[in-house]
C-alpha positions in Angstrom: 21.0 -8.9 -18.3 17.6 -10.5 -17.8 16.2 -7.4 -16.1 17.5 -5.2 -18.9 15.9 -7.5 -21.5 12.6 -7.6 -19.5 12.4 -3.8 -19.2 13.5 -3.4 -22.8 10.6 -5.6 -23.9 8.3 -3.4 -21.9 9.6 -0.5 -24.2 11.3 1.4 -21.4 13.9 4.0 -22.5 17.5 3.1 -21.8 18.0 5.8 -19.2 15.1 4.6 -17.1 16.2 1.0 -17.4 19.6 1.9 -16.1 18.0 3.8 -13.2 15.7 0.9 -12.3 18.6 -1.6 -12.3 20.8 0.8 -10.2 18.2 1.2 -7.4 18.0 -2.6 -6.9 20.8 -2.2 -4.4 19.6 1.2 -3.0 16.1 -0.2 -2.4 16.6 -3.8 -1.3 13.1 -4.3 0.1 9.8 -3.0 -1.4 6.3 -2.9 0.0 3.2 -2.5 -2.1 -0.1 -2.0 -0.5 -2.8 -3.3 -2.9 -6.2 -1.8 -2.6 -8.7 -4.6 -3.3 -11.7 -2.8 -1.8 -15.1 -3.0 -3.5 -14.8 0.5 -5.1 -12.0 -0.8 -7.3 -14.7 -2.2 -9.6 -15.6 1.3 -10.8 -14.9 2.0 -14.4 -12.7 5.1 -14.4 -9.3 3.3 -14.7 -7.0 3.5 -17.6 -4.6 1.0 -19.3 -2.6 0.6 -22.4 -3.8 -2.0 -25.0 -2.1 -3.2 -28.2 0.9 -5.3 -29.1 4.3 -4.2 -27.8 6.4 -2.6 -30.6 3.2 -1.7 -32.4 0.4 0.8 -32.1 -0.8 1.1 -28.5 -3.6 3.2 -27.1 -5.0 4.2 -23.7 -8.4 2.8 -23.0 -10.9 3.1 -20.1 -11.2 0.1 -17.9 -12.1 -0.7 -14.3 -9.8 0.5 -11.6 -9.1 -3.1 -10.8 -7.9 -4.0 -14.3 -5.6 -1.0 -14.2 -4.2 -2.2 -10.8 -3.8 -5.8 -12.0 -1.8 -4.7 -15.0 0.6 -2.8 -12.7 0.8 -5.7 -10.2 1.6 -8.2 -12.9 4.6 -6.1 -14.0 5.9 -5.5 -10.5 5.5 -9.2 -9.6 7.4 -10.3 -12.7 10.2 -7.8 -12.1 10.5 -8.6 -8.4 10.9 -12.3 -9.2 13.3 -11.8 -12.0 15.5 -9.2 -10.2 15.4 -11.2 -6.9 14.3 -8.1 -5.1 12.0 -9.0 -2.2 8.7 -7.3 -2.6 5.9 -7.5 -0.1 2.5 -7.3 -1.8 -0.1 -6.5 1.0 -3.7 -7.0 0.0 -5.9 -4.7 2.0 -8.5 -7.4 2.6 -6.5 -10.5 1.9 -3.2 -12.2 2.4 0.3 -10.8 2.0 2.8 -12.3 -0.6 6.5 -11.8 -0.6 8.0 -12.3 -4.1 11.6 -12.3 -5.0 13.2 -13.8 -1.9 16.2 -16.0 -2.4 14.3 -19.2 -1.8 11.3 -18.1 -4.0 10.4 -21.0 -6.3 7.8 -19.0 -8.2 4.9 -20.2 -6.0 4.5 -16.8 -4.3 4.0 -15.0 -7.7 1.6 -17.7 -8.9 -0.5 -17.5 -5.8 -0.5 -13.7 -5.8 -1.7 -13.5 -9.4 -4.3 -16.2 -8.7 -5.6 -14.1 -5.8 -6.0 -11.1 -8.0 -8.3 -13.0 -10.2 -10.9 -13.1 -7.4 -11.6 -9.4 -7.9 -12.1 -6.6 -5.4 -14.4 -6.5 -2.3 -14.3 -5.1 1.2 -13.3 -1.8 2.8 -10.1 0.3 2.7 -8.1 -0.4 5.9 -5.1 1.6 4.9 -4.2 2.8 8.5 -3.8 -0.8 9.7 -1.4 -1.7 6.9 0.6 1.6 7.0 1.0 1.1 10.8 2.3 -2.4 10.4 4.7 -1.4 7.6 6.1 1.5 9.8 6.8 -1.0 12.6 8.6 -3.3 10.3 10.7 -0.6 8.8 11.6 0.7 12.2 13.2 -2.7 13.0 15.1 -2.6 9.7 16.2 1.0 10.0 19.6 0.6 11.7 20.9 -1.8 9.0 19.4 0.2 6.2 20.9 3.5 7.4 24.3 1.8 7.9 24.3 0.7 4.2 22.7 3.9 2.9 19.6 2.0 1.7 15.9 2.5 2.1 12.6 0.7 1.8 10.1 1.8 -0.9 6.4 1.9 0.1 3.9 2.2 -2.7 0.2 2.5 -1.9 -2.0 1.6 -4.9 -5.4 2.9 -4.0 -8.6 4.6 -5.4 -9.8 6.3 -2.2 -9.7 7.2 1.4 -8.9 5.1 4.4 -11.9 3.5 6.0 -10.2 2.8 9.4 -9.0 6.1 10.7 -6.7 9.0 10.1 -4.3 8.0 7.3 -2.2 11.2 7.8 -1.5 10.2 11.4 -0.5 6.7 10.3 1.8 8.1 7.7 3.5 10.3 10.2 4.9 7.1 11.8 7.2 6.9 8.8 8.9 10.3 9.5 12.5 9.8 10.3 12.6 6.3 8.8 14.5 5.3 5.6 11.4 5.2 3.4 10.6 6.4 -0.1 6.8 6.9 -0.2 4.6 6.9 -3.3 0.8 6.9 -3.6 -0.3 5.5 -7.0 -3.9 6.4 -7.6 -6.1 4.1 -9.7 -8.9 6.6 -10.4 -9.7 9.8 -12.2 -11.8 11.0 -9.3 -10.8 14.6 -8.5 -12.0 14.3 -4.9 -9.7 11.4 -4.2 -6.8 13.3 -5.9 -7.4 16.3 -3.7 -7.6 14.1 -0.6 -4.1 12.7 -1.2 -2.6 16.0 -2.4 -3.7 17.6 0.9 -2.0 14.7 2.8 1.1 15.3 0.8 1.0 19.0 1.7 0.5 18.3 5.4 3.1 15.5 5.7 6.7 16.3 6.5 8.0 13.4 4.5 9.1 13.0 0.9 6.1 11.7 -0.9 5.0 11.5 -4.5 1.3 11.2 -5.5 0.9 9.8 -9.0 -2.5 10.1 -10.7 -3.6 9.5 -14.3 
């Protein structure tokens, strides 16, 4: 009921709310790779402003502000739904929100870390490789229960530490749902990820603006 109310307050349609709640069991563990590289300070992001239930409009902002708005939502939902979600900062710590013993400190510390702003490179290969190794250990139990892990990569660019396509191929055959959520309007970045999607033999969604 709390999740339904939360999503309703976010003005989600009823069908989407039902789907989101249903997949809590189907996707019992989520991983979100959070791009906090320096390029996230560029100003070609987009976000909604305005009071809920009133007139809202899309405005241009930094990529980082767009990302933070999404992270605040996912952190809140993870804590409320008690769905363990691993937020992996590319250049910072990892926070797991929504675990059974979570007292709210993980979300508080994660949101506080976001306030520091972006800096650093884009070591996506390192994080994808680590996630693949973790999911491989979880795979037997996930498959037995007809479940999967979701991996969402929030980014604005290309990997700075090697071949991201090769890293993503480590996920092939694993119970993973992969989404790349772009935080930029840069066509070159969109083309980069679309090409990876075409070359990767794995279900993958690339979401741009």
